[in-house]
Backbone as CSV, one residue per row, in Angstrom:
resi,resn,N_x,N_y,N_z,CA_x,CA_y,CA_z,C_x,C_y,C_z
1,MET,140.197,3.653,246.842,141.569,3.174,247.119,141.840,3.252,248.653
2,LEU,141.434,4.318,249.299,141.644,4.426,250.719,140.932,3.383,251.473
3,MET,139.637,3.214,251.071,138.832,2.148,251.719,139.472,0.736,251.654
4,ALA,139.937,0.466,250.441,140.558,-0.849,250.138,141.781,-1.086,251.031
5,THR,142.564,-0.021,251.153,143.804,-0.041,251.974,143.466,-0.266,253.480
6,CYS,142.387,0.373,253.904,141.957,0.299,255.300,141.471,-1.096,255.592
7,VAL,140.640,-1.630,254.724,140.101,-3.029,254.861,141.223,-4.013,254.886
8,LYS,142.206,-3.876,254.045,143.299,-4.795,253.943,144.104,-4.771,255.299
9,CYS,144.280,-3.526,255.756,145.033,-3.412,257.096,144.297,-4.009,258.242
10,MET,142.965,-3.797,258.229,142.125,-4.353,259.234,142.213,-5.981,259.221
11,ARG,142.076,-6.504,258.058,142.107,-7.940,257.865,143.462,-8.499,258.285
12,GLU,144.500,-7.863,257.894,145.841,-8.322,258.248,146.133,-8.211,259.701
13,SER,145.637,-7.157,260.341,145.790,-6.907,261.767,145.091,-8.022,262.574
14,LEU,143.842,-8.320,262.176,143.132,-9.335,262.883,143.790,-10.756,262.658
15,ASN,144.213,-11.060,261.446,144.862,-12.312,261.192,146.140,-12.408,262.109
16,ALA,146.951,-11.374,262.157,148.172,-11.323,262.944,147.839,-11.533,264.449
17,THR,146.806,-10.846,264.897,146.361,-10.852,266.311,146.021,-12.418,266.657
18,PHE,145.229,-13.014,265.830,144.834,-14.447,266.041,146.117,-15.307,266.005
19,SER,146.921,-15.096,265.055,148.179,-15.908,264.862,149.094,-15.780,266.151
20,MET,149.354,-14.528,266.561,150.171,-14.305,267.720,149.613,-14.953,268.920
21,ALA,148.227,-15.098,268.982,147.678,-15.695,270.188,147.611,-17.245,270.080
22,GLY,148.152,-17.782,268.922,148.241,-19.229,268.781,147.092,-19.825,268.097
23,PHE,146.254,-18.998,267.397,145.064,-19.514,266.768,145.297,-19.544,265.167
24,ASP,144.982,-20.569,264.572,145.077,-20.736,263.091,143.714,-20.494,262.484
25,VAL,143.386,-19.133,262.543,142.026,-18.697,262.068,142.228,-17.432,261.280
26,THR,141.588,-17.316,260.114,141.695,-16.100,259.431,140.434,-15.239,259.607
27,GLN,140.572,-13.987,259.256,139.418,-13.042,259.424,138.240,-13.589,258.673
28,GLU,138.299,-14.147,257.539,137.187,-14.729,256.828,136.527,-15.862,257.563
29,GLN,137.377,-16.677,258.092,136.844,-17.796,258.870,136.159,-17.258,260.156
30,TRP,136.747,-16.304,260.772,136.155,-15.641,262.002,134.809,-15.133,261.679
31,ASN,134.616,-14.468,260.501,133.298,-13.888,260.142,132.278,-15.003,260.015
32,ILE,132.654,-16.176,259.458,131.675,-17.285,259.369,131.324,-17.805,260.803
33,LEU,132.321,-17.980,261.646,132.151,-18.471,263.006,131.164,-17.535,263.790
34,VAL,131.451,-16.247,263.729,130.618,-15.246,264.393,129.176,-15.296,263.935
35,HIS,129.080,-15.264,262.586,127.742,-15.262,262.037,126.940,-16.542,262.510
36,LEU,127.609,-17.693,262.422,126.943,-18.910,262.841,126.560,-18.965,264.346
37,ALA,127.449,-18.296,265.139,127.200,-18.165,266.503,125.918,-17.429,266.880
38,HIS,125.589,-16.539,265.942,124.299,-15.722,266.102,123.170,-16.287,265.310
39,GLN,123.424,-17.006,264.255,122.367,-17.577,263.477,122.801,-18.937,262.867
40,ASP,122.849,-19.937,263.764,123.226,-21.226,263.362,122.194,-21.804,262.296
41,GLY,122.630,-22.571,261.425,121.742,-23.264,260.441,121.316,-22.484,259.270
42,ILE,122.102,-21.447,258.990,121.909,-20.617,257.791,122.341,-21.394,256.572
43,SER,121.743,-21.005,255.413,122.192,-21.771,254.203,123.577,-21.245,253.728
44,GLN,124.239,-22.081,252.911,125.534,-21.743,252.382,125.354,-20.464,251.509
45,GLN,124.279,-20.389,250.789,124.021,-19.282,249.880,123.841,-18.012,250.610
46,ASP,123.075,-18.074,251.798,122.902,-16.860,252.612,124.236,-16.367,253.180
47,LEU,125.073,-17.270,253.540,126.410,-16.941,254.047,127.124,-16.229,252.967
48,ALA,127.112,-16.754,251.726,127.839,-16.111,250.681,127.316,-14.709,250.373
49,ASP,125.986,-14.570,250.348,125.334,-13.325,250.103,125.596,-12.242,251.069
50,ARG,125.703,-12.655,252.389,125.905,-11.703,253.494,127.361,-11.171,253.512
51,TYR,128.310,-11.977,252.955,129.669,-11.581,253.004,130.153,-11.107,251.658
52,GLY,129.229,-11.015,250.676,129.697,-10.596,249.354,130.667,-11.452,248.702
53,ARG,130.667,-12.747,248.958,131.566,-13.757,248.470,130.822,-14.557,247.357
54,SER,131.576,-15.160,246.511,130.924,-16.118,245.561,130.548,-17.384,246.262
55,LYS,129.665,-18.127,245.635,129.247,-19.338,246.173,130.442,-20.269,246.285
56,VAL,131.270,-20.322,245.338,132.439,-21.192,245.300,133.415,-20.902,246.382
57,SER,133.719,-19.539,246.574,134.682,-19.195,247.627,134.144,-19.444,248.982
58,THR,132.860,-19.301,249.207,132.226,-19.647,250.401,132.211,-21.145,250.709
59,MET,131.981,-21.931,249.669,132.039,-23.384,249.656,133.461,-23.836,250.115
60,ASN,134.472,-23.238,249.504,135.840,-23.672,249.846,136.177,-23.308,251.304
61,LEU,135.762,-22.140,251.787,135.825,-21.708,253.081,135.221,-22.699,254.128
62,LEU,134.020,-23.078,253.780,133.271,-23.957,254.614,133.911,-25.383,254.650
63,LYS,134.461,-25.776,253.549,135.139,-27.091,253.464,136.319,-27.162,254.429
64,LYS,137.094,-25.990,254.477,138.244,-25.934,255.373,137.714,-26.012,256.757
65,LEU,136.654,-25.234,257.108,136.164,-25.210,258.538,135.583,-26.605,258.842
66,GLU,134.949,-27.214,257.919,134.375,-28.554,258.188,135.503,-29.598,258.445
67,LYS,136.512,-29.587,257.606,137.706,-30.436,257.731,138.364,-30.351,259.089
68,ARG,138.323,-29.104,259.678,138.942,-28.857,260.984,137.961,-29.222,262.112
69,GLY,136.706,-29.579,261.810,135.717,-29.967,262.806,135.055,-28.786,263.431
70,LEU,134.982,-27.610,262.727,134.434,-26.459,263.347,132.958,-26.114,262.908
71,VAL,132.605,-26.691,261.757,131.282,-26.554,261.287,130.871,-27.893,260.633
72,TYR,129.568,-28.027,260.444,129.053,-29.204,259.715,127.890,-28.781,258.924
73,ARG,127.676,-29.410,257.790,126.549,-29.093,256.868,125.566,-30.205,256.814
74,GLU,124.231,-29.788,256.782,123.178,-30.794,256.522,122.239,-30.335,255.553
75,THR,121.607,-31.228,254.865,120.644,-30.899,253.865,119.426,-30.323,254.573
76,ASN,118.911,-29.199,254.050,117.732,-28.596,254.616,116.542,-29.569,254.516
77,PRO,115.976,-29.822,255.640,114.873,-30.827,255.649,113.607,-30.346,254.883
78,LEU,113.489,-29.069,254.773,112.312,-28.478,254.038,112.492,-28.319,252.572
79,ASP,113.882,-28.235,252.139,114.205,-28.091,250.791,115.518,-28.693,250.561
80,GLY,115.587,-29.870,249.998,116.737,-30.712,249.772,117.812,-30.099,248.853
81,ARG,117.429,-29.048,248.204,118.426,-28.333,247.291,119.421,-27.482,248.036
82,TYR,119.212,-27.295,249.338,120.107,-26.387,250.090,120.646,-27.084,251.290
83,ASN,121.872,-26.700,251.559,122.540,-27.173,252.811,122.467,-26.102,253.874
84,CYS,122.297,-26.510,255.130,122.371,-25.619,256.205,123.676,-25.800,256.928
85,VAL,124.249,-24.706,257.409,125.574,-24.817,258.090,125.376,-24.560,259.579
86,TYR,126.076,-25.340,260.392,125.986,-25.284,261.867,127.405,-25.310,262.494
87,LEU,127.618,-24.615,263.609,128.774,-24.730,264.320,128.800,-26.065,265.142
88,THR,129.948,-26.646,265.243,130.162,-27.824,266.112,130.489,-27.169,267.501
89,GLU,130.455,-28.088,268.521,130.817,-27.608,269.833,132.206,-26.964,269.831
90,GLU,133.146,-27.664,269.099,134.553,-27.112,269.001,134.477,-25.761,268.283
91,GLY,133.700,-25.646,267.212,133.615,-24.300,266.496,133.035,-23.243,267.447
92,ARG,132.065,-23.572,268.227,131.466,-22.631,269.215,132.456,-22.211,270.267
93,LYS,133.230,-23.133,270.767,134.223,-22.902,271.708,135.300,-21.939,271.151
94,LEU,135.780,-22.332,270.016,136.794,-21.493,269.311,136.326,-20.073,269.099
95,GLN,135.093,-19.878,268.679,134.466,-18.548,268.430,134.499,-17.801,269.746
96,GLN,134.121,-18.415,270.813,134.089,-17.723,272.132,135.583,-17.399,272.623
97,ASP,136.487,-18.326,272.393,137.844,-18.068,272.714,138.455,-16.928,271.972
98,LEU,138.044,-16.650,270.749,138.595,-15.571,269.955,138.000,-14.270,270.233
99,ILE,136.924,-14.106,270.878,136.230,-12.808,271.168,137.206,-11.795,271.745
100,PRO,137.888,-12.137,272.924,138.749,-11.209,273.535,139.845,-10.621,272.589
101,PHE,140.330,-11.423,271.769,141.397,-10.994,270.797,140.767,-10.088,269.720
102,ALA,139.635,-10.438,269.221,138.953,-9.589,268.301,138.623,-8.182,268.830
103,LYS,138.180,-8.181,270.169,137.827,-7.011,270.825,139.103,-6.117,270.994
104,ALA,140.214,-6.761,271.349,141.453,-6.058,271.536,141.907,-5.454,270.258
105,ASN,141.668,-6.123,269.115,142.055,-5.610,267.828,141.195,-4.379,267.514
106,ILE,139.922,-4.465,267.818,138.994,-3.338,267.509,139.453,-2.143,268.381
107,GLY,139.892,-2.451,269.621,140.357,-1.310,270.544,141.571,-0.627,269.903
108,ARG,142.512,-1.400,269.331,143.747,-0.866,268.729,143.352,-0.031,267.419
109,MET,142.438,-0.584,266.652,141.996,0.003,265.481,141.291,1.351,265.707
110,SER,140.584,1.505,266.805,139.810,2.716,267.065,140.408,3.639,268.054
111,ASN,141.670,3.208,268.407,142.352,4.095,269.439,142.480,5.572,268.916
112,GLY,142.012,6.480,269.804,142.115,7.895,269.554,141.054,8.411,268.659
113,ILE,140.003,7.610,268.284,138.984,8.037,267.391,137.743,8.219,268.282
114,ASP,137.122,9.306,268.317,135.928,9.559,269.105,134.784,8.636,268.657
115,ASN,133.970,8.165,269.584,132.845,7.288,269.278,131.864,7.894,268.294
116,SER,131.621,9.181,268.515,130.674,9.831,267.547,131.220,9.760,266.101
117,ASP,132.544,9.908,265.976,133.168,9.819,264.584,133.033,8.426,264.076
118,LEU,133.221,7.438,264.971,133.117,5.998,264.497,131.686,5.714,264.047
119,GLU,130.745,6.228,264.806,129.316,6.005,264.420,128.986,6.699,263.111
120,ALA,129.526,7.883,262.914,129.371,8.598,261.637,129.965,7.769,260.518
121,LEU,131.123,7.276,260.735,131.825,6.431,259.671,130.935,5.219,259.333
122,LYS,130.423,4.573,260.303,129.571,3.412,260.047,128.310,3.773,259.291
123,LYS,127.717,4.909,259.577,126.561,5.409,258.820,126.932,5.665,257.405
124,ILE,128.045,6.293,257.165,128.430,6.663,255.809,128.720,5.268,255.048
125,ILE,129.415,4.432,255.644,129.673,3.145,255.023,128.380,2.368,254.668
126,ARG,127.441,2.410,255.585,126.176,1.766,255.264,125.466,2.398,254.072
127,GLU,125.525,3.769,253.991,124.876,4.441,252.903,125.552,4.179,251.664
128,ILE,126.877,4.230,251.612,127.625,3.890,250.351,127.258,2.490,249.867
129,THR,127.231,1.488,250.793,126.897,0.146,250.455,125.427,0.063,249.945
130,LYS,124.510,0.722,250.594,123.179,0.754,250.121,123.067,1.378,248.734
131,ASN,123.753,2.487,248.501,123.720,3.140,247.215,124.253,2.256,246.043
132,LEU,125.249,1.472,246.378,125.812,0.663,245.384,125.074,-0.707,245.105
133,ASN,124.204,-1.007,246.097,123.450,-2.260,245.952,122.123,-1.996,245.361
134,GLN,121.816,-0.781,244.951,120.448,-0.524,244.415,120.368,-0.842,242.956
C-alpha cells in the first residue's frame, strides 16, 4: 500500500509539473518518449513488456502519441508481424524540452534524502521486482 501511494504521488507530481510548464504530456507518455530517445525502433510489444502494461493499453498510448505527431510506427522489415516505434523530430524535441522539468521534479522528490539511502531504495525495489518476476 505504501509503495502504491508513493508511485501515485510521483506520477501526479510529474503530471502537474509538466502541466504547469504548459506541456500536455502525462508521465506514461513521458516514459515512452524517454525510452524511444534511448532506443528508437523498439517493437510495441517490447515497450509494453518494459513498462508492465498490456499490449492494448500500450497501443492506445501509442495511438495518442502518433495522433499528436510525436511517434510513428512502421512494420518491422525483418518480421512483418511486428511494428517498430520511432520518435518524430517533434517527439524528440519535446522529450528534450521536458528533461529540465523532469529533473526538477526528481529534485523535489528526493529533497532531504541522502544519496546512499536513495541507492539502497533502488536496490531494494529492483530485488522486490526480480523476486516477483521469477
